[in-house]
N, C-alpha and C positions, 0 to 999 in steps of 0.2 A: 504494500500500500504506500503510495507516494504521499509524502508530507513535506511542506515547507512551513515552518513555524517562526513567524516574525515576533520579535520582542525588543524591549528596550525603550519604547516610546514613553512620553510623559510631558509634564508641564515644566518649562524652563524659561528663565528670564532672557531677554535680549542680550546677546554677547556670551551666553552660556554654551555648554557642550552636552551632547548626548552621544551614546554609541548604540546603534541598532545591531541586532543579531538576527540571522536567519539560519535555523538548523534544518538540514535536509536529511531525508531518509527515503528509502524505497526505490532509488535509482542510482546510476553510476555518476556520482557527483563530479568527478574529475574529468568528465567528458562534456560538461555543460558550461556555457558562458552564463555568468550570474550578473544580474542587474538589480538596481533599486529604482523603482518608480514612485511617484507621489501624485496624489490627487487632492486638491483643495476644494472646498465647497463651491459648487457652481462652475468648476473648471474641468477641463479634460485631464486625463491622466498623462503625466509627462515623465520622460526618462530623465533620471538624475545621474546615475553612474553605472558603468559596466566594467566587468573584469573577465578576461578570457580564462579558459579552463586551467591553464598553468599559472595564471596570475601575472603573466608577462606583459600584458597590455591592459591599460585602463583608459577609460574615457569619461569625461564629465560634461554635464550641461554647463553652459557659460555662467549661469546664475550661481553655481555652487563651486566653481573651480577655484582652488586656493583655500577653500574653507572646509570642504568635505573630502574624505579619503575612503575609498573602497578597498577592502582586502579580503582574503580568503585563507582558510586553513583546510586543505584537502584531507588531512589526517582526521580532522574533526567534522568534516562535511558541513562546514559553517562559513557563511559570508558575513562580513561586517560593514557597517557604514559609520565611520567616525565623523561627527558633525560638530564643527567648531564655529565660533562667532555667529551664532544663530540669530536670525532676524525674524520679525513677525511674519514676513512673507514666506518663510519656510514652513509655516503652519500647514499641515496636511496629514492625510493618512499615507503612510509609507508602505509600499508593497515590495516584497522580494519576488524576483522572476528567475526561472531557470530555462535556458534554451539550449537544446542539444546542438552540438557544433557540426554534426553531419546528419545526413538523411537517415530516417525521418526526423524533421525538425520539430520534435516534440517540445512543448512548453508547459510549464507549471507555474502556479501563482501561490504566494502565501496569503494569509488571511488579512494582513495589514496590521499596522500599529500606529496609533495616533501620536503625532508630535504637535504640541502647542507651544508657541513662543509668545509669551506675553508677560508684561510687568504687572 
């Protein structure tokens, strides 16, 4: 049974930090590109950060570059998103995504974790 369990969200003041985790099970984690997406109320889901299966390549949305860091531990089947210098506009539900790097391009989603940045 495939599972992606997102955790680590919460309420933080502007300028603060959070670390999100996504624990994976039920599939071959080290053959999947992992990503974090977010969706704010009334907005479309957007891609925040991506890391390839080996961890060798990462990409970030322009809005978070320099503040967020995506990483993974293939031994623990877990991907992380370290979020620093948080802003109110980072408030959203954050979702973990897994995408197989070769055919079939199977994809899975976590259940989401709420991040609220407010004073």
